[in-house]
N, C-alpha and C positions, 0 to 999 in steps of 0.2 A: 668485187674486194672492196670496193670504194664501198658499197654501201653496206655491209659486213665489219669495216672501218667503224663505221659513222654507229651504228649498232652492237656497238663494243665501244664508244662513249656517250652513246646515252645512257647507256645500263652504268657505266660507271659514275652518273650525274647523280642516276637515280635513287643507287643506291649512296652514295655523297648525303643525297638530301633529307632532312628531316623527314620523320614518318609521321601523316596526320590521320589521327582515326575518321574511320570513317568521310572522308574525303567524296564533296560533290562535284560530283561533272562541270565539266569541265565549261561547257554550254551555259545550264544551269546558272553556274556562278554568274557568269556576262548578263547574263538575262536578269538577272537581280541587280547585280548591279548597276542596269539600267529604269528599270522598273521604279526603286526601291526609293520613298519619296525621302527627303533631308532627314527627316526624323528620326528616322532609322541607324542614320549614323550613327559609328561609336563616338562617346563624351570626349570634344578635344577638338576632332575632325571637320576641316572648315571642311567642307565637302554639299553642292548641290546640283542636279542636275539639271542640265539645262531646259530640258523641255519645262519643266515648273519654270527658269527664267520666262520665257518664252511665254508660257499661260501668264504669267504675273506682268508682263510687256502689254498682252492684248488683253487687259482687264483696266489694264493704266489709262491705256489710250482709248477705250471704248467708253469709261467713267470722264477724260478728258473730253470728249464730245460732244458730254452731255451738257456736261457744265459751260461752255463755251456756247451751247447752244440756247441752254435757259438762261445765258447773262442777255446775247444780243433778244431774247423775248421779255427779258425785263424791260431793253433801253429803250426798244420798238414800245411797248403799255405806257413807259414812266413819261416818254413826250406825251403824248392823248393825256394821262393824269392831268400833271401839272400842269397843266392851261387850265384847268377846271378848277385844282386846289389855288389857286393864283386867284380867281376873278369869284369864288364863292369867299374869300375872308372879309370882303366887303358886305355880306348879308349879315352877321352878327357883331361886325364891329361897332356899329351906331346903338347897339343897344348897352355895351358897354359905357359911353360917351352919354347916355339917357339914365339905362340903372344903377349903372357903378358893376363894378364886381370886387361883391364881401369875400374871401378867400379863409378870412376870421375870425365870420361869424360863424355863434355859439347858438347853434338849435339844441333841437331832441331829436329830430327824426333825417338822418342823412340816407341818401341813398349816390355810391357810388358806380356811375356809368364808365368803365372800365372798355375803351375799345382797344380788340385786339386781331389778330388775324388768324384764317383759319386754313393757313395753308407754314410750313418751316423753312429754313434753307434760305434764314432771312435775318441772320445776325439776332443780336441781343435787343431788340423792338420790344418780340413780347415779355419778355425779361427786365425789363426796363419798364414795362405800363406794368405788370404785377407788381415790382418791389413799391411802385409807388403809392398802386390800392391798398399796396399793407398799409403799407406808412401812413397812410391818407385815415384806412379805417382802424387801426390805432391809435389814432389821437382825435377821433369822433365816437370814441365806445366808452363810455362808461355805464353808472350806476344806474342812471335817470336816464340816458342814452340810447338810440338804438340806431345801430349805422347795417347798412342792405348793401349786396351788389345789384349790380345788373351789369352779365357778360355780354363784348357785339366778339365772339369770335372764338373758334374753337380751343386757340391755345390759350385762349387764356380761361375757358371755362378746368381744362385740361390743371392745369396747376394750380387756381384756386382751389377747386374740386377738395384739394387734397391733407387743408388745413382750416379751411374755411366754410365745408360742404353747407351747413349749417345756418348762412349766412345769408347763400346767395337765393335772391327772391326770381332772379327770372337768366336767363340764356339765352343768345339766337348763334345762330349759324349758320355759313354760306351766306354770308350778305355781299361778300362780293363773287360772288357768282353770276351775278349777271354785271354792266353797270351800273356804278352806282348815279341815280339819278333823284332830285331832290321827293317826286311824288313816292317813291319807295318808303324813302328815309322819313318823309311827314306819316305815311301813314303807321310806320314800326314806334318814332315820338308818342302819338297818338296814342298809341294801344302802351307804351311804358307808362303811360298819365295816365289809364285808363288801370291798369291793376298794382299799380306802387302809388300808397303815400306817402308825404316829402314832404319836409320844409323845407332843404337845403339838396336841390343835382348837384355833385358833383364831378364832371366830364374829366375824362381823363384821357391825354390819346399823345402817337409824336407827333411832334408841329416839323414839318419837312422844312429843311435849311439849302442842302447841296445833297447830293447821292453820297455820301460821303457823313456826313453830321445834321443830327432827328434831336427836336430836345422836348422832353413830356411835358405839357403841356396842363396846366386845369383853371377848366374854368368853370364858376358856381354860378346857379342859375336856384332864385329862391323862390320860394311857393308864394303866391299872391299876399295873402292875408303875411308871413313873416315880412316880405317888402312893403307892407304898408306900415306896419311894426314901426323897423326902418325908421319908413319916411316920417312916422309921426318923431320917431324920434332924435329927426335934425342930421337921419343921414343921407346917402350920395339920390337914393330915390325922389327929395323930393325936389327933382332940378325939373319934374315931369310936373306941377304944378305950374310953371312958369307959362306951359303950353294951354291951352285956348279947347275945350274939352267940343267936342261935335254931335248930335246926333242924341242926344239924350241919356247918355251912356254915362253908368256911375265912376267912380276912382276906380270902385274894387273891379268892375266887369273890365274897362281899360285893361286894366293890371292883370287879370286872367288872361284876355287873349295876347299882351304882350310875352308874357310868359310864355306861351303854348307858340308859337311865334319864335320866340329866342332861342327854346328847348329846339324842338325841332332845327335853325337852322343851326343854331352851335353842334348836334351833332352831323346832319349836315358835312357842315366842312367840317369836327374831326374824321369823318367816315372818310375824307378826299385823302385831308393830311395824312393820314394814319396808311393809306392804300398809298401814297405816292411813298410815304420810307420805305415801307415795304418792298416795294420795288428798286429800290435806290439800297437797299439796306443787300437785296438777292441781288443785285447787280456787283458792287462791289464786292459781297462772297460769295462769290461763281467767279469774278476773277481771281480773285485769290488761290479758288481751288485750282481753274486753269492750273496758271501758276505752278501750285505746288505738285500737278501732278505730272507737270512738265521736267520740273525736278526728279523728281522720282524715276519716271522714265530714265533720265542721263543714267541715274546711278544701274539701276537695272538692264542697259544696255553696257556699262560699263561693268557690274557682273558677269552680266553673259558672256562678253569676249572673254574677258578672263577666263575662266570658267570650260570656254571655249577648248582656249589654247592649253590650256591644260589638262585638260585632254588629247590634245592631240599630239602634245605632248610625252603624257602617258603612253600609249599607243609605238609611239617610235621608240621608246625606249625598249619597250615588250620588243618588236622587230629587230632593233639595234640585238637584243640580249641572246634574245634567239638565235639570230642568224650566227652572231659570234661561238655560240654555243655549238652549234652546230659541227664548225669551222675545228674547234678543239681549240 
């Protein structure tokens, strides 16, 4: 009798409910609501699957692990490179006192040596070097002037190839694949001097100040001919005359040797300074990324808890409604 009464109540409920054409089976509807992605939800409905949120939380956690590891690696490398960078500053500074630094000298053939990094994820140090290189190229170009690029680093090469392909004379990549040493840089400097004609070499690099601070720096190296002309015109190169020349070498030969040695020392210090700035910028960028990943993880956890609570509440409501319907 009780079973018959329950069947009659269920029959009345089905008769009173609105008719839906081609109703899908209950199991199929439940299965589609679980596996359907959030983009399949109707417009205006704020619903998301807990599985999607869990997958995103897992991805963010993995990214956070990677950024923390990269920060630790950059910090360990920075300690070693920073000491060598500070020691290398004493190599080329005596040349500035002896030969001077003439950034405003007007010559016909300018070669801009832009030192950048091979890897990314290091903030804006490469963009800064490229911007300074482009501005200097614009200033040193003219109807009777020629300005060329020598690019060290993959990132600077990629950016300058977009609009200055015809002005690039030489590119060097994977400079930091092995620890930078003076022998490696001296060979590279000699190769540049043999393959590039110049009146003035303008080396651009990021000078390291702290982990969060670096300064774009330009160092100008004049060719022996231009240096001798500046000396005759009363420039700072005239200080060389106060030194006694031994060994029977002429002043031109002395200037040639000094220019080559000065360029190799400046290039060595510039490569170390830029590597130190790169590691500091990467350390700072990875620290910011780790914090952002933590904030995103907190928001996703809150979303997951809300979604899970909403699904539990919905299931309870359905159970209670079904029990109430059966009781009549």
